[in-house]
C-alpha positions as YAML, in Angstrom:
chain: A
units: angstrom
residues:
- id: 1
  name: UNK
  ca: [-17.83, -88.27, 52.50]
- id: 2
  name: UNK
  ca: [-18.41, -84.53, 52.11]
- id: 3
  name: UNK
  ca: [-16.14, -81.65, 53.13]
- id: 4
  name: UNK
  ca: [-18.44, -80.74, 56.03]
- id: 5
  name: UNK
  ca: [-17.71, -84.13, 57.57]
- id: 6
  name: UNK
  ca: [-14.27, -82.73, 58.43]
- id: 7
  name: UNK
  ca: [-15.69, -79.72, 60.31]
- id: 8
  name: UNK
  ca: [-14.97, -80.92, 63.84]
- id: 9
  name: UNK
  ca: [-11.58, -82.36, 62.88]
- id: 10
  name: UNK
  ca: [-10.52, -79.11, 61.18]
- id: 11
  name: UNK
  ca: [-11.58, -77.11, 64.23]
- id: 12
  name: UNK
  ca: [-9.30, -79.23, 66.40]
- id: 13
  name: UNK
  ca: [-6.37, -79.05, 63.99]
- id: 14
  name: UNK
  ca: [-6.82, -75.31, 63.53]
- id: 15
  name: UNK
  ca: [-6.88, -74.78, 67.30]
- id: 16
  name: UNK
  ca: [-3.59, -76.54, 67.96]
- id: 17
  name: UNK
  ca: [-1.43, -75.15, 65.11]
- id: 18
  name: UNK
  ca: [-0.20, -71.98, 66.85]
- id: 19
  name: UNK
  ca: [0.53, -73.59, 70.25]
- id: 20
  name: UNK
  ca: [2.46, -76.42, 68.57]
- id: 21
  name: UNK
  ca: [4.55, -73.99, 66.51]
- id: 22
  name: UNK
  ca: [5.39, -71.81, 69.52]
- id: 23
  name: UNK
  ca: [6.00, -74.76, 71.85]
- id: 24
  name: UNK
  ca: [9.66, -74.54, 70.80]
- id: 25
  name: UNK
  ca: [9.99, -70.82, 71.52]
- id: 26
  name: UNK
  ca: [13.15, -70.43, 73.61]
- id: 27
  name: UNK
  ca: [11.66, -68.30, 76.37]
- id: 28
  name: UNK
  ca: [8.71, -70.59, 77.07]
- id: 29
  name: UNK
  ca: [10.17, -74.02, 76.15]
- id: 30
  name: UNK
  ca: [6.73, -75.56, 76.38]
- id: 31
  name: UNK
  ca: [7.95, -78.75, 74.71]
- id: 32
  name: UNK
  ca: [10.20, -79.48, 77.71]
- id: 33
  name: UNK
  ca: [7.17, -79.49, 80.03]
- id: 34
  name: UNK
  ca: [5.03, -81.90, 78.04]
- id: 35
  name: UNK
  ca: [6.19, -84.82, 80.19]
- id: 36
  name: UNK
  ca: [4.17, -83.24, 83.01]
- id: 37
  name: UNK
  ca: [1.27, -82.15, 80.83]
- id: 38
  name: UNK
  ca: [0.47, -85.42, 79.08]
- id: 39
  name: UNK
  ca: [-0.20, -87.40, 82.28]
- id: 40
  name: UNK
  ca: [-2.57, -84.60, 83.32]
- id: 41
  name: UNK
  ca: [-4.31, -84.78, 79.94]
- id: 42
  name: UNK
  ca: [-4.61, -88.57, 80.12]
- id: 43
  name: UNK
  ca: [-6.00, -88.58, 83.66]
- id: 44
  name: UNK
  ca: [-8.50, -85.77, 83.14]
- id: 45
  name: UNK
  ca: [-9.35, -87.01, 79.66]
- id: 46
  name: UNK
  ca: [-10.29, -90.44, 81.01]
- id: 47
  name: UNK
  ca: [-12.80, -88.86, 83.40]
- id: 48
  name: UNK
  ca: [-14.31, -86.61, 80.75]
- id: 49
  name: UNK
  ca: [-14.48, -89.39, 78.17]
- id: 50
  name: UNK
  ca: [-16.39, -91.64, 80.58]
- id: 51
  name: UNK
  ca: [-18.71, -88.73, 81.33]
- id: 52
  name: UNK
  ca: [-19.10, -88.07, 77.61]
- id: 53
  name: UNK
  ca: [-19.92, -91.68, 76.79]
- id: 54
  name: UNK
  ca: [-22.55, -91.96, 79.50]
- id: 55
  name: UNK
  ca: [-24.24, -88.67, 78.64]
- id: 56
  name: UNK
  ca: [-24.30, -89.59, 74.96]
- id: 57
  name: UNK
  ca: [-25.97, -92.89, 75.89]
- id: 58
  name: UNK
  ca: [-28.56, -91.02, 77.98]
- id: 59
  name: UNK
  ca: [-29.29, -88.61, 75.13]
- id: 60
  name: UNK
  ca: [-28.15, -85.56, 77.10]
- id: 61
  name: UNK
  ca: [-26.10, -84.61, 74.05]
- id: 62
  name: UNK
  ca: [-25.35, -86.21, 70.73]
- id: 63
  name: UNK
  ca: [-23.03, -85.68, 67.79]
- id: 64
  name: UNK
  ca: [-24.33, -84.75, 64.38]
- id: 65
  name: UNK
  ca: [-22.96, -87.29, 61.86]
- id: 66
  name: UNK
  ca: [-22.96, -84.62, 59.15]
- id: 67
  name: UNK
  ca: [-19.98, -82.85, 60.76]
- id: 68
  name: UNK
  ca: [-17.74, -85.73, 61.87]
- id: 69
  name: UNK
  ca: [-15.61, -88.14, 59.88]
- id: 70
  name: UNK
  ca: [-17.56, -91.21, 60.98]
- id: 71
  name: UNK
  ca: [-14.65, -92.77, 62.88]
- id: 72
  name: UNK
  ca: [-15.88, -93.80, 66.33]
- id: 73
  name: UNK
  ca: [-14.14, -95.15, 69.42]
- id: 74
  name: UNK
  ca: [-16.49, -96.46, 72.13]
- id: 75
  name: UNK
  ca: [-19.37, -94.74, 70.34]
- id: 76
  name: UNK
  ca: [-17.68, -91.33, 70.45]
- id: 77
  name: UNK
  ca: [-16.36, -89.59, 67.33]
- id: 78
  name: UNK
  ca: [-12.58, -89.62, 67.18]
- id: 79
  name: UNK
  ca: [-12.75, -85.82, 67.06]
- id: 80
  name: UNK
  ca: [-14.24, -85.79, 70.56]
- id: 81
  name: UNK
  ca: [-11.26, -87.79, 71.81]
- id: 82
  name: UNK
  ca: [-8.99, -85.23, 70.16]
- id: 83
  name: UNK
  ca: [-10.91, -82.44, 71.94]
- id: 84
  name: UNK
  ca: [-9.60, -83.61, 75.32]
- id: 85
  name: UNK
  ca: [-6.04, -83.61, 73.98]
- id: 86
  name: UNK
  ca: [-6.09, -80.41, 71.95]
- id: 87
  name: UNK
  ca: [-8.00, -78.08, 74.28]
- id: 88
  name: UNK
  ca: [-5.90, -78.77, 77.42]
- id: 89
  name: UNK
  ca: [-2.71, -78.55, 75.34]
- id: 90
  name: UNK
  ca: [-3.72, -75.11, 74.04]
- id: 91
  name: UNK
  ca: [-5.03, -73.73, 77.34]
- id: 92
  name: UNK
  ca: [-2.07, -74.83, 79.43]
- id: 93
  name: UNK
  ca: [0.12, -73.26, 76.74]
- id: 94
  name: UNK
  ca: [-1.64, -69.93, 77.42]
- id: 95
  name: UNK
  ca: [-1.14, -70.52, 81.14]
- id: 96
  name: UNK
  ca: [2.61, -71.06, 80.63]
- id: 97
  name: UNK
  ca: [2.90, -67.96, 78.44]
- id: 98
  name: UNK
  ca: [1.36, -65.90, 81.24]
- id: 99
  name: UNK
  ca: [3.80, -67.34, 83.78]
- id: 100
  name: UNK
  ca: [6.70, -66.27, 81.58]
- id: 101
  name: UNK
  ca: [5.37, -62.88, 80.51]
- id: 102
  name: UNK
  ca: [3.84, -61.81, 83.84]
- id: 103
  name: UNK
  ca: [6.09, -63.40, 86.48]
- id: 104
  name: UNK
  ca: [5.45, -60.74, 89.14]
- id: 105
  name: UNK
  ca: [1.75, -60.15, 88.58]
- id: 106
  name: UNK
  ca: [0.01, -61.94, 91.42]
- id: 107
  name: UNK
  ca: [-3.34, -61.24, 93.06]
- id: 108
  name: UNK
  ca: [-3.63, -64.56, 94.81]
- id: 109
  name: UNK
  ca: [-5.52, -63.33, 97.90]
- id: 110
  name: UNK
  ca: [-8.09, -61.70, 95.63]
- id: 111
  name: UNK
  ca: [-8.54, -64.89, 93.66]
- id: 112
  name: UNK
  ca: [-8.82, -66.97, 96.82]
- id: 113
  name: UNK
  ca: [-11.82, -64.81, 97.73]
- id: 114
  name: UNK
  ca: [-13.19, -65.15, 94.20]
- id: 115
  name: UNK
  ca: [-12.72, -68.93, 94.41]
- id: 116
  name: UNK
  ca: [-14.65, -69.17, 97.67]
- id: 117
  name: UNK
  ca: [-17.55, -67.19, 96.21]
- id: 118
  name: UNK
  ca: [-17.55, -69.30, 93.07]
- id: 119
  name: UNK
  ca: [-17.46, -72.48, 95.12]
- id: 120
  name: UNK
  ca: [-20.58, -71.43, 97.01]
- id: 121
  name: UNK
  ca: [-22.30, -70.61, 93.73]
- id: 122
  name: UNK
  ca: [-21.33, -73.97, 92.22]
- id: 123
  name: UNK
  ca: [-22.63, -75.88, 95.24]
- id: 124
  name: UNK
  ca: [-25.93, -74.00, 95.22]
- id: 125
  name: UNK
  ca: [-26.41, -74.58, 91.49]
- id: 126
  name: UNK
  ca: [-25.71, -78.30, 91.87]
- id: 127
  name: UNK
  ca: [-28.22, -78.55, 94.72]
- id: 128
  name: UNK
  ca: [-31.07, -76.48, 93.34]
- id: 129
  name: UNK
  ca: [-30.77, -77.79, 89.78]
- id: 130
  name: UNK
  ca: [-30.18, -81.44, 90.70]
- id: 131
  name: UNK
  ca: [-33.00, -82.66, 88.46]
- id: 132
  name: UNK
  ca: [-31.23, -81.40, 85.34]
- id: 133
  name: UNK
  ca: [-28.50, -83.96, 84.73]
- id: 134
  name: UNK
  ca: [-26.03, -81.85, 82.76]
- id: 135
  name: UNK
  ca: [-26.36, -78.94, 85.18]
- id: 136
  name: UNK
  ca: [-26.16, -81.13, 88.27]
- id: 137
  name: UNK
  ca: [-23.20, -83.30, 87.29]
- id: 138
  name: UNK
  ca: [-21.20, -80.37, 85.93]
- id: 139
  name: UNK
  ca: [-21.55, -78.24, 89.05]
- id: 140
  name: UNK
  ca: [-21.43, -81.21, 91.43]
- id: 141
  name: UNK
  ca: [-18.13, -82.52, 90.05]
- id: 142
  name: UNK
  ca: [-16.78, -78.99, 89.78]
- id: 143
  name: UNK
  ca: [-17.73, -78.29, 93.41]
- id: 144
  name: UNK
  ca: [-15.94, -81.43, 94.62]
- id: 145
  name: UNK
  ca: [-12.72, -80.88, 92.66]
- id: 146
  name: UNK
  ca: [-12.68, -77.11, 93.13]
- id: 147
  name: UNK
  ca: [-13.42, -77.44, 96.84]
- id: 148
  name: UNK
  ca: [-10.57, -79.91, 97.22]
- id: 149
  name: UNK
  ca: [-8.26, -77.51, 95.36]
- id: 150
  name: UNK
  ca: [-9.28, -74.47, 97.41]
- id: 151
  name: UNK
  ca: [-9.14, -76.05, 100.87]
- id: 152
  name: UNK
  ca: [-6.00, -78.06, 100.23]
- id: 153
  name: UNK
  ca: [-4.46, -74.62, 99.66]
- id: 154
  name: UNK
  ca: [-1.45, -75.79, 97.63]
- id: 155
  name: UNK
  ca: [-2.65, -74.18, 94.43]
- id: 156
  name: UNK
  ca: [-2.73, -70.64, 95.85]
- id: 157
  name: UNK
  ca: [0.51, -69.45, 94.12]
- id: 158
  name: UNK
  ca: [-1.03, -70.32, 90.75]
- id: 159
  name: UNK
  ca: [-4.49, -68.76, 91.11]
- id: 160
  name: UNK
  ca: [-3.71, -65.53, 89.25]
- id: 161
  name: UNK
  ca: [-2.28, -67.19, 86.15]
- id: 162
  name: UNK
  ca: [-4.99, -69.86, 86.18]
- id: 163
  name: UNK
  ca: [-7.83, -67.34, 86.18]
- id: 164
  name: UNK
  ca: [-6.15, -65.17, 83.55]
- id: 165
  name: UNK
  ca: [-5.55, -68.24, 81.38]
- id: 166
  name: UNK
  ca: [-9.20, -69.22, 81.74]
- id: 167
  name: UNK
  ca: [-10.43, -65.74, 80.80]
- id: 168
  name: UNK
  ca: [-8.11, -65.50, 77.79]
- id: 169
  name: UNK
  ca: [-9.02, -69.06, 76.73]
- id: 170
  name: UNK
  ca: [-12.66, -68.01, 76.63]
- id: 171
  name: UNK
  ca: [-11.95, -66.17, 73.37]
- id: 172
  name: UNK
  ca: [-11.02, -69.28, 71.34]
- id: 173
  name: UNK
  ca: [-13.56, -71.24, 73.41]
- id: 174
  name: UNK
  ca: [-16.35, -68.95, 72.21]
- id: 175
  name: UNK
  ca: [-15.21, -69.40, 68.61]
- id: 176
  name: UNK
  ca: [-14.77, -73.18, 68.69]
- id: 177
  name: UNK
  ca: [-17.77, -73.99, 70.85]
- id: 178
  name: UNK
  ca: [-19.77, -71.37, 69.03]
- id: 179
  name: UNK
  ca: [-19.24, -73.27, 65.78]
- id: 180
  name: UNK
  ca: [-19.85, -76.65, 67.44]
- id: 181
  name: UNK
  ca: [-23.17, -75.54, 68.90]
- id: 182
  name: UNK
  ca: [-24.35, -73.30, 66.06]
- id: 183
  name: UNK
  ca: [-24.15, -75.79, 63.17]
- id: 184
  name: UNK
  ca: [-24.68, -77.86, 65.37]
- id: 185
  name: UNK
  ca: [-21.93, -80.45, 65.60]
- id: 186
  name: UNK
  ca: [-23.07, -81.18, 69.17]
- id: 187
  name: UNK
  ca: [-26.79, -81.16, 69.93]
- id: 188
  name: UNK
  ca: [-28.02, -80.76, 73.53]
- id: 189
  name: UNK
  ca: [-31.19, -81.95, 75.19]
- id: 190
  name: UNK
  ca: [-32.29, -78.70, 76.83]
- id: 191
  name: UNK
  ca: [-34.50, -80.57, 79.28]
- id: 192
  name: UNK
  ca: [-31.29, -81.59, 81.06]
- id: 193
  name: UNK
  ca: [-29.71, -78.14, 81.29]
- id: 194
  name: UNK
  ca: [-30.72, -74.65, 82.40]
- id: 195
  name: UNK
  ca: [-31.67, -73.58, 78.88]
- id: 196
  name: UNK
  ca: [-29.48, -70.48, 79.24]
- id: 197
  name: UNK
  ca: [-27.12, -69.91, 76.33]
- id: 198
  name: UNK
  ca: [-24.34, -67.47, 75.55]
- id: 199
  name: UNK
  ca: [-24.91, -67.06, 71.85]
- id: 200
  name: UNK
  ca: [-25.52, -70.76, 71.09]
- id: 201
  name: UNK
  ca: [-23.39, -72.21, 73.92]
- id: 202
  name: UNK
  ca: [-25.13, -73.69, 77.00]
- id: 203
  name: UNK
  ca: [-24.01, -71.91, 80.16]
- id: 204
  name: UNK
  ca: [-22.97, -75.27, 81.64]
- id: 205
  name: UNK
  ca: [-20.25, -75.55, 78.99]
- id: 206
  name: UNK
  ca: [-18.38, -72.67, 80.65]
- id: 207
  name: UNK
  ca: [-18.29, -74.56, 83.95]
- id: 208
  name: UNK
  ca: [-17.38, -77.79, 82.12]
- id: 209
  name: UNK
  ca: [-14.48, -75.93, 80.50]
- id: 210
  name: UNK
  ca: [-13.46, -74.42, 83.87]
- id: 211
  name: UNK
  ca: [-13.27, -77.92, 85.39]
- id: 212
  name: UNK
  ca: [-11.31, -79.29, 82.43]
- id: 213
  name: UNK
  ca: [-8.72, -76.53, 82.66]
- id: 214
  name: UNK
  ca: [-8.57, -76.66, 86.47]
- id: 215
  name: UNK
  ca: [-7.99, -80.39, 86.52]
- id: 216
  name: UNK
  ca: [-5.24, -80.21, 83.91]
- id: 217
  name: UNK
  ca: [-3.42, -77.27, 85.49]
- id: 218
  name: UNK
  ca: [-3.53, -78.61, 89.06]
- id: 219
  name: UNK
  ca: [-2.21, -82.04, 88.05]
- id: 220
  name: UNK
  ca: [0.36, -80.44, 85.75]
- id: 221
  name: UNK
  ca: [1.66, -78.19, 88.55]
- id: 222
  name: UNK
  ca: [1.67, -81.05, 91.04]
- id: 223
  name: UNK
  ca: [3.84, -83.18, 88.75]
- id: 224
  name: UNK
  ca: [6.18, -80.27, 88.00]
- id: 225
  name: UNK
  ca: [6.71, -79.56, 91.69]
- id: 226
  name: UNK
  ca: [7.27, -83.21, 92.58]
- id: 227
  name: UNK
  ca: [9.59, -83.81, 89.61]
- id: 228
  name: UNK
  ca: [9.12, -87.55, 89.93]
- id: 229
  name: UNK
  ca: [10.61, -88.10, 86.47]
...
């Protein structure tokens, strides 16, 4: 095994170091909220893993064996399983930091309007690009879950921090996904996507990431409000 076989694993470990260290910071106390986060990670992760497995089988994307350790679970590299643990952990950490540092900064009515416009865009993309499987399923699933979130209207108090967390998370996202797609660790079949890339990242990945963060934050907030345990 060569050093480059640890590329994906090192990216995941490098991403989570700072959030783990600062999880015990007294003002944020992120560690005390993990009992609400981990169920959200497990639920959303199960959906994304099933999606991942099926798309890998269909050849919509594949993983370059040169940059993974060679440990597979259900035909997916173990690093890909870690992705759905590490990335939500880090992004919800950013979300919690914003809630602590900017408690009175709220533009929820603005972001409701933004959400409605985005929802229309997502639905149109899913419909008009329905023959491209990655594009269709990403925007179709995002439209369903986002539409449910918007019209249920219980997430409104959290819109501002969610959107800010997403925008800030795009910085490490561009770095991590930039490496994954540039080497490439993950190779895409461009027949099944729009063929539009930001640097080397397919535009669909940004919507995929939006859905992943949205699902984790909404479930996380639901469990915190219910305080079932």
